[in-house]
C-alpha positions in Angstrom: 0.0 -62.0 -12.2 -2.9 -62.9 -14.6 -5.9 -64.7 -13.3 -6.5 -68.1 -14.9 -9.8 -69.6 -15.9 -10.7 -73.0 -17.3 -13.4 -73.9 -19.9 -13.8 -77.4 -21.2 -10.4 -78.4 -19.8 -8.6 -75.5 -21.5 -6.7 -73.1 -19.4 -7.0 -69.4 -20.3 -5.9 -66.1 -18.8 -7.8 -62.9 -17.9 -6.5 -59.3 -18.3 -4.5 -58.0 -15.3 -6.8 -55.2 -14.4 -9.9 -55.8 -12.2 -12.2 -54.0 -9.9 -13.0 -55.3 -6.5 -15.8 -55.4 -3.8 -16.1 -52.1 -2.1 -15.0 -50.0 -5.1 -17.4 -47.7 -6.9 -18.6 -49.2 -10.1 -17.5 -47.5 -13.3 -19.7 -46.1 -16.0 -19.4 -48.0 -19.2 -20.3 -47.1 -22.8 -22.0 -50.0 -24.6 -24.2 -50.6 -27.7 -27.8 -51.7 -27.2 -29.6 -54.4 -29.2 -31.0 -51.8 -31.6 -27.5 -50.4 -32.3 -27.9 -47.3 -30.2 -25.0 -46.1 -28.0 -25.8 -46.2 -24.3 -24.0 -45.4 -21.0 -24.6 -47.7 -18.1 -24.2 -45.5 -15.1 -22.5 -46.7 -11.9 -25.6 -45.8 -10.0 -28.9 -46.3 -11.7 -31.0 -43.1 -12.1 -33.9 -44.7 -10.0 -31.5 -45.8 -7.3 -32.2 -49.4 -8.1 -29.8 -52.3 -7.6 -27.9 -53.3 -10.8 -26.3 -56.5 -12.0 -23.6 -56.6 -14.6 -23.5 -60.1 -16.1 -21.1 -61.3 -18.8 -20.5 -64.5 -20.7 -18.2 -65.4 -23.5 -21.1 -66.2 -25.8 -24.8 -67.0 -25.7 -25.0 -70.4 -27.4 -22.7 -72.3 -25.0 -24.3 -70.7 -21.9 -27.9 -70.5 -23.1 -29.4 -72.6 -20.4 -27.7 -70.8 -17.6 -28.5 -67.4 -19.1 -32.2 -68.2 -19.5 -32.3 -69.6 -16.0 -30.8 -66.3 -14.7 -33.4 -64.3 -16.7 -36.1 -66.4 -15.0 -34.5 -65.9 -11.6 -34.4 -62.1 -12.0 -37.9 -62.0 -13.5 -39.1 -63.6 -10.2 -37.5 -61.0 -8.0 -39.8 -58.9 -5.9 -37.9 -55.7 -6.5 -36.7 -54.0 -9.7 -33.1 -54.9 -10.5 -31.5 -53.5 -13.7 -29.7 -56.5 -15.1 -27.4 -56.1 -18.0 -25.9 -59.0 -19.9 -22.8 -57.9 -21.6 -21.0 -59.6 -24.6 -17.9 -58.4 -26.3 -19.6 -58.2 -29.8 -23.1 -57.7 -31.2 -25.0 -61.0 -31.5 -28.5 -62.0 -32.4 -30.5 -63.9 -29.8 -32.9 -66.8 -30.5 -34.5 -65.9 -27.1 -36.5 -62.9 -25.9 -35.4 -61.8 -22.5 -37.9 -61.1 -19.8 -35.8 -58.8 -17.6 -32.2 -59.0 -18.7 -31.1 -56.1 -21.0 -28.5 -57.3 -23.6 -25.7 -54.9 -24.4 -22.4 -55.1 -26.2 -19.0 -53.9 -25.0 -17.6 -53.0 -28.4 -15.1 -50.5 -27.0 -13.9 -53.0 -24.3 -14.6 -50.6 -21.5 -16.3 -53.3 -19.4 -13.6 -55.9 -20.4 -10.7 -53.7 -19.3 -12.2 -51.8 -16.2 -13.8 -54.9 -14.7 -11.1 -57.4 -15.6 -13.4 -59.7 -17.6 -11.4 -59.9 -20.8 -10.0 -63.3 -21.8 -6.5 -62.7 -23.2 -5.5 -66.2 -24.3 -6.9 -69.5 -25.6 -9.9 -70.3 -27.8 -12.0 -67.6 -26.1 -9.4 -64.9 -26.6 -11.0 -61.4 -26.6 -14.3 -62.7 -25.3 -15.6 -61.8 -21.8 -15.4 -64.4 -19.0 -18.5 -65.5 -17.0 -18.9 -62.9 -14.3 -21.5 -61.2 -12.2 -21.1 -57.8 -10.4 -23.8 -56.8 -8.0 -24.0 -53.0 -7.8 -25.8 -51.4 -4.8 -28.2 -48.4 -5.0 -25.2 -46.2 -4.1 -23.1 -47.4 -7.0 -20.7 -49.5 -4.9 -19.8 -53.1 -5.8 -21.2 -55.4 -3.1 -20.6 -58.8 -4.6 -18.6 -60.4 -7.4 -19.0 -63.9 -8.8 -16.3 -64.8 -11.4 -15.9 -68.6 -11.4 -12.4 -70.0 -12.3 -14.2 -72.9 -14.0 -16.7 -71.6 -16.6 -18.4 -75.0 -16.6 -19.6 -74.2 -13.1 -22.9 -72.4 -13.0 -23.5 -69.2 -11.0 -24.7 -69.9 -7.5 -28.3 -68.5 -7.6 -28.9 -69.1 -3.9 -25.8 -67.1 -2.9 -26.8 -64.4 -5.3 -30.2 -64.3 -3.7 -28.6 -63.8 -0.3 -26.3 -61.1 -1.6 -29.2 -59.3 -3.2 -31.1 -59.3 0.1 -28.0 -57.9 1.9 -27.6 -55.1 -0.7 -31.3 -54.3 -0.7 -31.2 -53.8 3.1 -27.8 -52.1 3.3 -28.6 -48.7 1.7 -31.6 -46.7 2.7 -30.6 -43.4 1.1 -30.9 -41.5 4.3 -27.2 -41.1 5.2 -25.7 -42.2 8.4 -28.3 -41.0 10.9 
């Protein structure tokens, strides 16, 4: 059964496939702003926390995206935060911390279940946030059913603190 989302009173469906909390994140091949091919690894090379963030477009969600960039910029630890769109776009904003990338091969869309498959946003990515721990596991997902609802930054702050404290890199002893 497909998941349903709503945006501006229009109901749309997401692809059937999705990844869940507790699973290992998947590597995804993307295109960077400069057109260079790049692989986002499931575990960052520096063992940093990562956030994969997606939106259908920049213009309609500009205020929320900029607020999230400010939020991440204020974090006391380094968090690799990728904002993922389904196609290359130009931004009228210079990001402070967020790294924009483009899922032109639909790897993120299909593996993470973020592809919208019906309605006016068909083939775009839904609003979603995946919090990836230092070990490459998915610790938190925020994928609102109503795209008009903003991401809960306080909840994300709490989840970031949990993830930061949960993995020490020393094994189970």
